[in-house]
N, CA, C, O and the ligand as a Tripos MOL2 file, in Angstrom:
@<TRIPOS>MOLECULE
protein
  277   275    70     0     0
PROTEIN
NO_CHARGES

@<TRIPOS>ATOM
      1 N          -9.2340   -2.1260   28.9220 N.3       1 MET1
      2 CA         -8.5280   -2.7310   27.8010 C.3       1 MET1
      3 C          -7.3910   -3.5950   28.2960 C.2       1 MET1
      4 O          -6.5570   -3.1540   29.0860 O.2       1 MET1
      5 N          -7.3660   -4.7880   27.8400 N.am      2 VAL2
      6 CA         -6.2980   -5.6930   28.2400 C.3       2 VAL2
      7 C          -5.3840   -5.9290   27.0440 C.2       2 VAL2
      8 O          -5.8250   -6.3060   25.9590 O.2       2 VAL2
      9 N          -4.1480   -5.7050   27.2710 N.am      3 GLU3
     10 CA         -3.2080   -5.9000   26.1790 C.3       3 GLU3
     11 C          -2.3760   -7.1470   26.4450 C.2       3 GLU3
     12 O          -1.4950   -7.1590   27.3050 O.2       3 GLU3
     13 N          -2.6690   -8.1570   25.7120 N.am      4 VAL4
     14 CA         -1.9380   -9.4000   25.9050 C.3       4 VAL4
     15 C          -0.7450   -9.4270   24.9620 C.2       4 VAL4
     16 O          -0.8810   -9.2560   23.7510 O.2       4 VAL4
     17 N           0.3800   -9.6370   25.5230 N.am      5 GLN5
     18 CA          1.5850   -9.6780   24.6960 C.3       5 GLN5
     19 C           2.1080  -11.1050   24.6540 C.2       5 GLN5
     20 O           2.6830  -11.6070   25.6200 O.2       5 GLN5
     21 N           1.8990  -11.7270   23.5390 N.am      6 THR6
     22 CA          2.4290  -13.0700   23.3790 C.3       6 THR6
     23 C           3.8030  -12.9770   22.7520 C.2       6 THR6
     24 O           3.9510  -12.6740   21.5680 O.2       6 THR6
     25 N           4.7830  -13.2380   23.5560 N.am      7 ALA7
     26 CA          6.1580  -13.0910   23.0930 C.3       7 ALA7
     27 C           6.4900  -14.1500   22.0560 C.2       7 ALA7
     28 O           7.3430  -13.9400   21.1930 O.2       7 ALA7
     29 N           5.8290  -15.2600   22.1400 N.am      8 LYS8
     30 CA          6.1840  -16.3380   21.2180 C.3       8 LYS8
     31 C           5.0780  -16.5680   20.2020 C.2       8 LYS8
     32 O           3.9150  -16.2180   20.4030 O.2       8 LYS8
     33 N           5.4930  -17.1630   19.1240 N.am      9 ALA9
     34 CA          4.5390  -17.5520   18.0880 C.3       9 ALA9
     35 C           3.7140  -16.3770   17.6180 C.2       9 ALA9
     36 O           2.4840  -16.4280   17.6260 O.2       9 ALA9
     37 N           4.3810  -15.3330   17.2120 N.am     10 SER10
     38 CA          3.6360  -14.2280   16.6180 C.3      10 SER10
     39 C           3.6330  -14.4310   15.1100 C.2      10 SER10
     40 O           4.5470  -14.0160   14.3980 O.2      10 SER10
     41 N           2.5980  -15.0690   14.6610 N.am     11 THR11
     42 CA          2.5550  -15.4310   13.2470 C.3      11 THR11
     43 C           1.9630  -14.3180   12.3930 C.2      11 THR11
     44 O           1.9040  -14.4200   11.1680 O.2      11 THR11
     45 N           1.5270  -13.2590   13.0580 N.am     12 SER12
     46 CA          0.9160  -12.1860   12.2920 C.3      12 SER12
     47 C           1.9570  -11.5220   11.4050 C.2      12 SER12
     48 O           3.1440  -11.4700   11.7260 O.2      12 SER12
     49 N           1.4840  -11.0300   10.3100 N.am     13 LYS13
     50 CA          2.3930  -10.3640    9.3880 C.3      13 LYS13
     51 C           2.8420   -9.0290    9.9660 C.2      13 LYS13
     52 O           2.1910   -8.4520   10.8360 O.2      13 LYS13
     53 N           3.9460   -8.5700    9.4660 N.am     14 ALA14
     54 CA          4.4410   -7.2850    9.9270 C.3      14 ALA14
     55 C           3.6090   -6.1690    9.3150 C.2      14 ALA14
     56 O           3.1140   -6.2720    8.1920 O.2      14 ALA14
     57 N           3.4750   -5.1170   10.0760 N.am     15 CYS15
     58 CA          2.7350   -3.9580    9.5930 C.3      15 CYS15
     59 C           3.4270   -3.4100    8.3440 C.2      15 CYS15
     60 O           4.6250   -3.1310    8.3730 O.2      15 CYS15
     61 N           2.6910   -3.2580    7.2660 N.am     16 PRO16
     62 CA          3.2950   -2.7750    6.0190 C.3      16 PRO16
     63 C           3.7490   -1.3280    6.1080 C.2      16 PRO16
     64 O           4.5050   -0.8520    5.2610 O.2      16 PRO16
     65 N           3.2880   -0.6360    7.1290 N.am     17 ILE17
     66 CA          3.6410    0.7770    7.2560 C.3      17 ILE17
     67 C           4.9220    0.9410    8.0420 C.2      17 ILE17
     68 O           5.8550    1.5940    7.5760 O.2      17 ILE17
     69 N           4.9820    0.3610    9.2250 N.am     18 CYS18
     70 CA          6.1390    0.6030   10.0850 C.3      18 CYS18
     71 C           6.9370   -0.6600   10.3590 C.2      18 CYS18
     72 O           8.0400   -0.5910   10.9000 O.2      18 CYS18
     73 N           6.3880   -1.8170    9.9890 N.am     19 GLY19
     74 CA          7.1660   -3.0320   10.1290 C.3      19 GLY19
     75 C           6.9820   -3.7430   11.4490 C.2      19 GLY19
     76 O           7.5350   -4.8210   11.6650 O.2      19 GLY19
     77 N           6.2030   -3.1410   12.3340 N.am     20 LYS20
     78 CA          5.9480   -3.8140   13.6030 C.3      20 LYS20
     79 C           4.9780   -4.9670   13.3760 C.2      20 LYS20
     80 O           4.2440   -4.9830   12.3880 O.2      20 LYS20
     81 N           4.9780   -5.9150   14.2810 N.am     21 PRO21
     82 CA          4.0240   -7.0160   14.1520 C.3      21 PRO21
     83 C           2.5940   -6.5110   14.1480 C.2      21 PRO21
     84 O           2.2110   -5.6700   14.9610 O.2      21 PRO21
     85 N           1.8270   -7.0300   13.2320 N.am     22 GLY22
     86 CA          0.4550   -6.5650   13.0970 C.3      22 GLY22
     87 C          -0.4300   -7.0050   14.2390 C.2      22 GLY22
     88 O          -0.1940   -8.0340   14.8720 O.2      22 GLY22
     89 N          -1.4530   -6.2110   14.4910 N.am     23 VAL23
     90 CA         -2.4250   -6.5380   15.5220 C.3      23 VAL23
     91 C          -3.6880   -7.0470   14.8440 C.2      23 VAL23
     92 O          -4.1490   -6.4880   13.8490 O.2      23 VAL23
     93 N          -4.2270   -8.1040   15.3960 N.am     24 GLU24
     94 CA         -5.3710   -8.7310   14.7330 C.3      24 GLU24
     95 C          -6.4930   -7.7340   14.4990 C.2      24 GLU24
     96 O          -7.1810   -7.7750   13.4790 O.2      24 GLU24
     97 N          -6.6610   -6.8540   15.4450 N.am     25 ARG25
     98 CA         -7.7650   -5.9030   15.3440 C.3      25 ARG25
     99 C          -7.5900   -4.9570   14.1570 C.2      25 ARG25
    100 O          -8.5620   -4.5060   13.5500 O.2      25 ARG25
    101 N          -6.3410   -4.6730   13.8460 N.am     26 TYR26
    102 CA         -6.0860   -3.7030   12.7750 C.3      26 TYR26
    103 C          -5.3940   -4.3490   11.5920 C.2      26 TYR26
    104 O          -4.7590   -3.6730   10.7830 O.2      26 TYR26
    105 N          -5.5200   -5.6490   11.5000 N.am     27 ARG27
    106 CA         -4.8390   -6.3420   10.4230 C.3      27 ARG27
    107 C          -4.9580   -5.6030    9.1080 C.2      27 ARG27
    108 O          -6.0110   -5.0330    8.8200 O.2      27 ARG27
    109 N          -3.9230   -5.5970    8.3120 N.am     28 PRO28
    110 CA         -2.6100   -6.1660    8.6480 C.3      28 PRO28
    111 C          -1.7110   -5.1590    9.3480 C.2      28 PRO28
    112 O          -0.4950   -5.3380    9.4170 O.2      28 PRO28
    113 N          -2.3160   -4.1090    9.8610 N.am     29 PHE29
    114 CA         -1.5110   -3.0480   10.4540 C.3      29 PHE29
    115 C          -1.3350   -3.2750   11.9450 C.2      29 PHE29
    116 O          -1.9810   -4.1420   12.5330 O.2      29 PHE29
    117 N          -0.4570   -2.4900   12.5480 N.am     30 CYS30
    118 CA         -0.1650   -2.6770   13.9650 C.3      30 CYS30
    119 C          -1.0310   -1.7500   14.7990 C.2      30 CYS30
    120 O          -1.1680   -1.9400   16.0070 O.2      30 CYS30
    121 N          -1.6040   -0.7660   14.1670 N.am     31 SER31
    122 CA         -2.3980    0.1820   14.9280 C.3      31 SER31
    123 C          -3.3200    0.9410   13.9820 C.2      31 SER31
    124 O          -3.1790    0.8860   12.7610 O.2      31 SER31
    125 N          -4.2430    1.6320   14.5720 N.am     32 ARG32
    126 CA         -5.1670    2.3990   13.7460 C.3      32 ARG32
    127 C          -4.4280    3.4890   12.9790 C.2      32 ARG32
    128 O          -4.7770    3.8360   11.8500 O.2      32 ARG32
    129 N          -3.4040    4.0090   13.6270 N.am     33 ARG33
    130 CA         -2.6350    5.0720   12.9810 C.3      33 ARG33
    131 C          -2.0580    4.5970   11.6510 C.2      33 ARG33
    132 O          -2.1480    5.2710   10.6250 O.2      33 ARG33
    133 N          -1.4630    3.4100   11.7130 N.am     34 CYS34
    134 CA         -0.8570    2.8870   10.4920 C.3      34 CYS34
    135 C          -1.9270    2.5740    9.4560 C.2      34 CYS34
    136 O          -1.7110    2.7510    8.2570 O.2      34 CYS34
    137 N          -3.0690    2.1150    9.9180 N.am     35 ALA35
    138 CA         -4.1600    1.8480    8.9870 C.3      35 ALA35
    139 C          -4.5820    3.1430    8.3060 C.2      35 ALA35
    140 O          -4.8750    3.1630    7.1110 O.2      35 ALA35
    141 N          -4.6090    4.2160    9.0770 N.am     36 ASP36
    142 CA         -4.9810    5.5080    8.5060 C.3      36 ASP36
    143 C          -3.9440    5.9700    7.4950 C.2      36 ASP36
    144 O          -4.2730    6.5120    6.4400 O.2      36 ASP36
    145 N          -2.7020    5.7450    7.8380 N.am     37 VAL37
    146 CA         -1.6370    6.1440    6.9260 C.3      37 VAL37
    147 C          -1.8100    5.4490    5.5900 C.2      37 VAL37
    148 O          -1.6900    6.0560    4.5250 O.2      37 VAL37
    149 N          -2.0950    4.1570    5.6780 N.am     38 ASP38
    150 CA         -2.2550    3.4060    4.4390 C.3      38 ASP38
    151 C          -3.4740    3.9010    3.6780 C.2      38 ASP38
    152 O          -3.4630    4.0110    2.4520 O.2      38 ASP38
    153 N          -4.5240    4.1950    4.4320 N.am     39 LEU39
    154 CA         -5.7420    4.6720    3.7880 C.3      39 LEU39
    155 C          -5.4770    5.9900    3.0600 C.2      39 LEU39
    156 O          -5.9250    6.2110    1.9350 O.2      39 LEU39
    157 N          -4.7390    6.8470    3.7420 N.am     40 ASN40
    158 CA         -4.4390    8.1380    3.1330 C.3      40 ASN40
    159 C          -3.6000    7.9610    1.8730 C.2      40 ASN40
    160 O          -3.7990    8.6400    0.8660 O.2      40 ASN40
    161 N          -2.6680    7.0380    1.9600 N.am     41 ARG41
    162 CA         -1.8580    6.7850    0.7650 C.3      41 ARG41
    163 C          -2.7450    6.3270   -0.3750 C.2      41 ARG41
    164 O          -2.6160    6.7620   -1.5200 O.2      41 ARG41
    165 N          -3.6440    5.4390   -0.0180 N.am     42 TRP42
    166 CA         -4.5100    4.8830   -1.0490 C.3      42 TRP42
    167 C          -5.3740    5.9790   -1.6580 C.2      42 TRP42
    168 O          -5.5440    6.0680   -2.8740 O.2      42 TRP42
    169 N          -5.9150    6.8120   -0.7660 N.am     43 LEU43
    170 CA         -6.7920    7.8660   -1.2610 C.3      43 LEU43
    171 C          -6.0300    8.8430   -2.1330 C.2      43 LEU43
    172 O          -6.4860    9.2220   -3.2120 O.2      43 LEU43
    173 N          -4.8670    9.2430   -1.6560 N.am     44 SER44
    174 CA         -4.1100   10.2140   -2.4460 C.3      44 SER44
    175 C          -3.6870    9.5950   -3.7600 C.2      44 SER44
    176 O          -3.5570   10.2820   -4.7730 O.2      44 SER44
    177 N          -3.4730    8.2930   -3.7350 N.am     45 GLY45
    178 CA         -3.1000    7.6320   -4.9770 C.3      45 GLY45
    179 C          -4.2480    7.6430   -5.9650 C.2      45 GLY45
    180 O          -4.0560    7.6740   -7.1810 O.2      45 GLY45
    181 N          -5.4490    7.6170   -5.4070 N.am     46 VAL46
    182 CA         -6.6210    7.5810   -6.2770 C.3      46 VAL46
    183 C          -6.9310    8.9610   -6.8190 C.2      46 VAL46
    184 O          -7.2370    9.1420   -7.9970 O.2      46 VAL46
    185 N          -6.8390    9.9440   -5.9030 N.am     47 TYR47
    186 CA         -7.2870   11.2780   -6.2970 C.3      47 TYR47
    187 C          -6.1880   12.1150   -6.9230 C.2      47 TYR47
    188 O          -6.4450   13.0220   -7.7150 O.2      47 TYR47
    189 N          -4.9590   11.7920   -6.5490 N.am     48 ALA48
    190 CA         -3.8630   12.5710   -7.1000 C.3      48 ALA48
    191 C          -3.4610   11.9880   -8.4460 C.2      48 ALA48
    192 O          -2.4050   11.3730   -8.5960 O.2      48 ALA48
    193 N          -4.3160   12.1960   -9.3900 N.am     49 VAL49
    194 CA         -4.0060   11.6630  -10.7150 C.3      49 VAL49
    195 C          -2.9970   12.5750  -11.3920 C.2      49 VAL49
    196 O          -3.2710   13.7480  -11.6450 O.2      49 VAL49
    197 N          -1.8710   12.0400  -11.6710 N.am     50 PRO50
    198 CA         -0.8470   12.8620  -12.3160 C.3      50 PRO50
    199 C          -1.3140   13.3180  -13.6870 C.2      50 PRO50
    200 O          -1.6870   12.5100  -14.5370 O.2      50 PRO50
    201 N          -1.2860   14.6060  -13.8820 N.am     51 ALA51
    202 CA         -1.7230   15.1260  -15.1630 C.3      51 ALA51
    203 C          -0.7730   14.6580  -16.2530 C.2      51 ALA51
    204 O           0.4440   14.8270  -16.1660 O.2      51 ALA51
    205 N          -1.3390   14.0920  -17.2360 N.am     52 ALA52
    206 CA         -0.5030   13.6280  -18.3410 C.3      52 ALA52
    207 C           0.2190   14.8290  -18.9410 C.2      52 ALA52
    208 O          -0.3650   15.8930  -19.1450 O.2      52 ALA52
    209 N           1.4610   14.6330  -19.2070 N.am     53 ALA53
    210 CA          2.2510   15.7260  -19.7730 C.3      53 ALA53
    211 C           1.5280   16.2940  -20.9840 C.2      53 ALA53
    212 O           1.0070   15.5650  -21.8280 O.2      53 ALA53
    213 N           1.5170   17.6110  -21.0360 N.am     54 SER54
    214 CA          0.7870   18.2390  -22.1270 C.3      54 SER54
    215 C           1.4640   17.9100  -23.4470 C.2      54 SER54
    216 O           2.3240   18.6350  -23.9470 O.2      54 SER54
    217 N           1.0380   16.8030  -23.9700 N.am     55 GLU55
    218 CA          1.6660   16.3960  -25.2190 C.3      55 GLU55
    219 C           0.8010   16.7950  -26.4040 C.2      55 GLU55
    220 O           1.0450   16.4280  -27.5530 O.2      55 GLU55
    221 N          -0.2370   17.5790  -26.0550 N.am     56 GLU56
    222 CA         -1.1430   17.9430  -27.1430 C.3      56 GLU56
    223 C          -0.4500   18.8300  -28.1580 C.2      56 GLU56
    224 O          -0.4890   18.6000  -29.3670 O.2      56 GLU56
    225 N           0.1920   19.8630  -27.6040 N.am     57 GLU57
    226 CA          0.7680   20.8160  -28.5450 C.3      57 GLU57
    227 C           2.1700   20.4220  -28.9510 C.2      57 GLU57
    228 O           2.7520   20.9770  -29.8830 O.2      57 GLU57
    229 N           2.7050   19.4380  -28.2170 N.am     58 ASP58
    230 CA          4.0650   19.0400  -28.5470 C.3      58 ASP58
    231 C           4.0920   17.9780  -29.6330 C.2      58 ASP58
    232 O           5.0270   17.8710  -30.4260 O.2      58 ASP58
    233 N           3.0310   17.2090  -29.6270 N.am     59 ASP59
    234 CA          3.0610   16.0380  -30.5010 C.3      59 ASP59
    235 C           2.2050   16.2160  -31.7480 C.2      59 ASP59
    236 O           1.9780   15.2700  -32.5030 O.2      59 ASP59
    237 N           1.7400   17.4280  -31.9470 N.am     60 LEU60
    238 CA          0.9050   17.6150  -33.1210 C.3      60 LEU60
    239 C           1.6860   17.3350  -34.3880 C.2      60 LEU60
    240 O           2.8270   17.7760  -34.5290 O.2      60 LEU60
    241 N           1.1000   16.6320  -35.2780 N.am     61 PRO61
    242 CA          1.7710   16.3870  -36.5510 C.3      61 PRO61
    243 C           1.8720   17.7010  -37.3210 C.2      61 PRO61
    244 O           1.0010   18.5630  -37.2130 O.2      61 PRO61
    245 N           2.8950   17.8360  -38.0640 N.am     62 PRO62
    246 CA          3.0800   19.0950  -38.8370 C.3      62 PRO62
    247 C           1.9210   19.3360  -39.7700 C.2      62 PRO62
    248 O           1.5370   18.4790  -40.5660 O.2      62 PRO62
    249 N           1.3760   20.5240  -39.6500 N.am     63 ARG63
    250 CA          0.2380   20.8190  -40.5250 C.3      63 ARG63
    251 C           0.7310   21.0000  -41.9580 C.2      63 ARG63
    252 O           1.8250   21.4980  -42.2220 O.2      63 ARG63
    253 N          -0.0860   20.5940  -42.8080 N.am     64 SER64
    254 CA          0.3140   20.7110  -44.2220 C.3      64 SER64
    255 C          -0.6250   21.6910  -44.8990 C.2      64 SER64
    256 O          -1.3620   21.3620  -45.8280 O.2      64 SER64
    257 N          -0.5610   22.9250  -44.3830 N.am     65 ASP65
    258 CA         -1.3940   23.9340  -45.0350 C.3      65 ASP65
    259 C          -0.8690   24.2090  -46.4340 C.2      65 ASP65
    260 O          -1.6050   24.4250  -47.3980 O.2      65 ASP65
    261 N           0.4630   24.1860  -46.4740 N.am     66 GLU66
    262 CA          1.0610   24.4170  -47.7740 C.3      66 GLU66
    263 C           1.6100   23.1040  -48.2940 C.2      66 GLU66
    264 O           2.6740   22.6660  -47.8570 O.2      66 GLU66
    265 N           0.9390   22.4970  -49.1750 N.am     67 ALA67
    266 CA          1.3980   21.2390  -49.6980 C.3      67 ALA67
    267 C           2.7140   21.4290  -50.4390 C.2      67 ALA67
    268 O           2.8690   22.3280  -51.2660 O.2      67 ALA67
    269 N           3.6470   20.5540  -50.1140 N.am     68 PRO68
    270 CA          4.9390   20.6480  -50.8060 C.3      68 PRO68
    271 C           4.7890   20.3220  -52.2790 C.2      68 PRO68
    272 O           4.0580   19.4100  -52.6650 O.2      68 PRO68
    273 N           5.4520   21.0390  -53.0360 N.am     69 GLU69
    274 CA          5.4550   20.8610  -54.4840 C.3      69 GLU69
    275 C           4.1270   21.2230  -55.1190 C.2      69 GLU69
    276 O           3.9780   21.1230  -56.3360 O.2      69 GLU69
    277 ZN          2.4660    0.0160   12.0080 Zn       70 ZN70
@<TRIPOS>BOND
     1     1     2 1
     2     2     3 1
     3     3     4 2
     4     3     5 am
     5     5     6 1
     6     6     7 1
     7     7     8 2
     8     7     9 am
     9     9    10 1
    10    10    11 1
    11    11    12 2
    12    11    13 am
    13    13    14 1
    14    14    15 1
    15    15    16 2
    16    15    17 am
    17    17    18 1
    18    18    19 1
    19    19    20 2
    20    19    21 am
    21    21    22 1
    22    22    23 1
    23    23    24 2
    24    23    25 am
    25    25    26 1
    26    26    27 1
    27    27    28 2
    28    27    29 am
    29    29    30 1
    30    30    31 1
    31    31    32 2
    32    31    33 am
    33    33    34 1
    34    34    35 1
    35    35    36 2
    36    35    37 am
    37    37    38 1
    38    38    39 1
    39    39    40 2
    40    39    41 am
    41    41    42 1
    42    42    43 1
    43    43    44 2
    44    43    45 am
    45    45    46 1
    46    46    47 1
    47    47    48 2
    48    47    49 am
    49    49    50 1
    50    50    51 1
    51    51    52 2
    52    51    53 am
    53    53    54 1
    54    54    55 1
    55    55    56 2
    56    55    57 am
    57    57    58 1
    58    58    59 1
    59    59    60 2
    60    59    61 am
    61    61    62 1
    62    62    63 1
    63    63    64 2
    64    63    65 am
    65    65    66 1
    66    66    67 1
    67    67    68 2
    68    67    69 am
    69    69    70 1
    70    70    71 1
    71    71    72 2
    72    71    73 am
    73    73    74 1
    74    74    75 1
    75    75    76 2
    76    75    77 am
    77    77    78 1
    78    78    79 1
    79    79    80 2
    80    79    81 am
    81    81    82 1
    82    82    83 1
    83    83    84 2
    84    83    85 am
    85    85    86 1
    86    86    87 1
    87    87    88 2
    88    87    89 am
    89    89    90 1
    90    90    91 1
    91    91    92 2
    92    91    93 am
    93    93    94 1
    94    94    95 1
    95    95    96 2
    96    95    97 am
    97    97    98 1
    98    98    99 1
    99    99   100 2
   100    99   101 am
   101   101   102 1
   102   102   103 1
   103   103   104 2
   104   103   105 am
   105   105   106 1
   106   106   107 1
   107   107   108 2
   108   107   109 am
   109   109   110 1
   110   110   111 1
   111   111   112 2
   112   111   113 am
   113   113   114 1
   114   114   115 1
   115   115   116 2
   116   115   117 am
   117   117   118 1
   118   118   119 1
   119   119   120 2
   120   119   121 am
   121   121   122 1
   122   122   123 1
   123   123   124 2
   124   123   125 am
   125   125   126 1
   126   126   127 1
   127   127   128 2
   128   127   129 am
   129   129   130 1
   130   130   131 1
   131   131   132 2
   132   131   133 am
   133   133   134 1
   134   134   135 1
   135   135   136 2
   136   135   137 am
   137   137   138 1
   138   138   139 1
   139   139   140 2
   140   139   141 am
   141   141   142 1
   142   142   143 1
   143   143   144 2
   144   143   145 am
   145   145   146 1
   146   146   147 1
   147   147   148 2
   148   147   149 am
   149   149   150 1
   150   150   151 1
   151   151   152 2
   152   151   153 am
   153   153   154 1
   154   154   155 1
   155   155   156 2
   156   155   157 am
   157   157   158 1
   158   158   159 1
   159   159   160 2
   160   159   161 am
   161   161   162 1
   162   162   163 1
   163   163   164 2
   164   163   165 am
   165   165   166 1
   166   166   167 1
   167   167   168 2
   168   167   169 am
   169   169   170 1
   170   170   171 1
   171   171   172 2
   172   171   173 am
   173   173   174 1
   174   174   175 1
   175   175   176 2
   176   175   177 am
   177   177   178 1
   178   178   179 1
   179   179   180 2
   180   179   181 am
   181   181   182 1
   182   182   183 1
   183   183   184 2
   184   183   185 am
   185   185   186 1
   186   186   187 1
   187   187   188 2
   188   187   189 am
   189   189   190 1
   190   190   191 1
   191   191   192 2
   192   191   193 am
   193   193   194 1
   194   194   195 1
   195   195   196 2
   196   195   197 am
   197   197   198 1
   198   198   199 1
   199   199   200 2
   200   199   201 am
   201   201   202 1
   202   202   203 1
   203   203   204 2
   204   203   205 am
   205   205   206 1
   206   206   207 1
   207   207   208 2
   208   207   209 am
   209   209   210 1
   210   210   211 1
   211   211   212 2
   212   211   213 am
   213   213   214 1
   214   214   215 1
   215   215   216 2
   216   215   217 am
   217   217   218 1
   218   218   219 1
   219   219   220 2
   220   219   221 am
   221   221   222 1
   222   222   223 1
   223   223   224 2
   224   223   225 am
   225   225   226 1
   226   226   227 1
   227   227   228 2
   228   227   229 am
   229   229   230 1
   230   230   231 1
   231   231   232 2
   232   231   233 am
   233   233   234 1
   234   234   235 1
   235   235   236 2
   236   235   237 am
   237   237   238 1
   238   238   239 1
   239   239   240 2
   240   239   241 am
   241   241   242 1
   242   242   243 1
   243   243   244 2
   244   243   245 am
   245   245   246 1
   246   246   247 1
   247   247   248 2
   248   247   249 am
   249   249   250 1
   250   250   251 1
   251   251   252 2
   252   251   253 am
   253   253   254 1
   254   254   255 1
   255   255   256 2
   256   255   257 am
   257   257   258 1
   258   258   259 1
   259   259   260 2
   260   259   261 am
   261   261   262 1
   262   262   263 1
   263   263   264 2
   264   263   265 am
   265   265   266 1
   266   266   267 1
   267   267   268 2
   268   267   269 am
   269   269   270 1
   270   270   271 1
   271   271   272 2
   272   271   273 am
   273   273   274 1
   274   274   275 1
   275   275   276 2
@<TRIPOS>SUBSTRUCTURE
     1 MET1         2 RESIDUE 1 A MET
     2 VAL2         6 RESIDUE 1 A VAL
     3 GLU3        10 RESIDUE 1 A GLU
     4 VAL4        14 RESIDUE 1 A VAL
     5 GLN5        18 RESIDUE 1 A GLN
     6 THR6        22 RESIDUE 1 A THR
     7 ALA7        26 RESIDUE 1 A ALA
     8 LYS8        30 RESIDUE 1 A LYS
     9 ALA9        34 RESIDUE 1 A ALA
    10 SER10       38 RESIDUE 1 A SER
    11 THR11       42 RESIDUE 1 A THR
    12 SER12       46 RESIDUE 1 A SER
    13 LYS13       50 RESIDUE 1 A LYS
    14 ALA14       54 RESIDUE 1 A ALA
    15 CYS15       58 RESIDUE 1 A CYS
    16 PRO16       62 RESIDUE 1 A PRO
    17 ILE17       66 RESIDUE 1 A ILE
    18 CYS18       70 RESIDUE 1 A CYS
    19 GLY19       74 RESIDUE 1 A GLY
    20 LYS20       78 RESIDUE 1 A LYS
    21 PRO21       82 RESIDUE 1 A PRO
    22 GLY22       86 RESIDUE 1 A GLY
    23 VAL23       90 RESIDUE 1 A VAL
    24 GLU24       94 RESIDUE 1 A GLU
    25 ARG25       98 RESIDUE 1 A ARG
    26 TYR26      102 RESIDUE 1 A TYR
    27 ARG27      106 RESIDUE 1 A ARG
    28 PRO28      110 RESIDUE 1 A PRO
    29 PHE29      114 RESIDUE 1 A PHE
    30 CYS30      118 RESIDUE 1 A CYS
    31 SER31      122 RESIDUE 1 A SER
    32 ARG32      126 RESIDUE 1 A ARG
    33 ARG33      130 RESIDUE 1 A ARG
    34 CYS34      134 RESIDUE 1 A CYS
    35 ALA35      138 RESIDUE 1 A ALA
    36 ASP36      142 RESIDUE 1 A ASP
    37 VAL37      146 RESIDUE 1 A VAL
    38 ASP38      150 RESIDUE 1 A ASP
    39 LEU39      154 RESIDUE 1 A LEU
    40 ASN40      158 RESIDUE 1 A ASN
    41 ARG41      162 RESIDUE 1 A ARG
    42 TRP42      166 RESIDUE 1 A TRP
    43 LEU43      170 RESIDUE 1 A LEU
    44 SER44      174 RESIDUE 1 A SER
    45 GLY45      178 RESIDUE 1 A GLY
    46 VAL46      182 RESIDUE 1 A VAL
    47 TYR47      186 RESIDUE 1 A TYR
    48 ALA48      190 RESIDUE 1 A ALA
    49 VAL49      194 RESIDUE 1 A VAL
    50 PRO50      198 RESIDUE 1 A PRO
    51 ALA51      202 RESIDUE 1 A ALA
    52 ALA52      206 RESIDUE 1 A ALA
    53 ALA53      210 RESIDUE 1 A ALA
    54 SER54      214 RESIDUE 1 A SER
    55 GLU55      218 RESIDUE 1 A GLU
    56 GLU56      222 RESIDUE 1 A GLU
    57 GLU57      226 RESIDUE 1 A GLU
    58 ASP58      230 RESIDUE 1 A ASP
    59 ASP59      234 RESIDUE 1 A ASP
    60 LEU60      238 RESIDUE 1 A LEU
    61 PRO61      242 RESIDUE 1 A PRO
    62 PRO62      246 RESIDUE 1 A PRO
    63 ARG63      250 RESIDUE 1 A ARG
    64 SER64      254 RESIDUE 1 A SER
    65 ASP65      258 RESIDUE 1 A ASP
    66 GLU66      262 RESIDUE 1 A GLU
    67 ALA67      266 RESIDUE 1 A ALA
    68 PRO68      270 RESIDUE 1 A PRO
    69 GLU69      274 RESIDUE 1 A GLU
    70 ZN70       277 GROUP 0 **** ****
């Protein structure tokens, strides 16, 4: 493996995870690790669906079993 470090003209975007300059191979991330981190975030965002607050029993309209008047 040859790691070429071009000190100048690094036009690649910064890694969204850690802020380091991105590597073309792992664009837009700087490493596979950061790519995994992002993937995990994405997955957890998809699967970790926040349960909607139980508003079923809180928001029920008042029953009118006994009609007023
Ligand atoms: Zn990174």
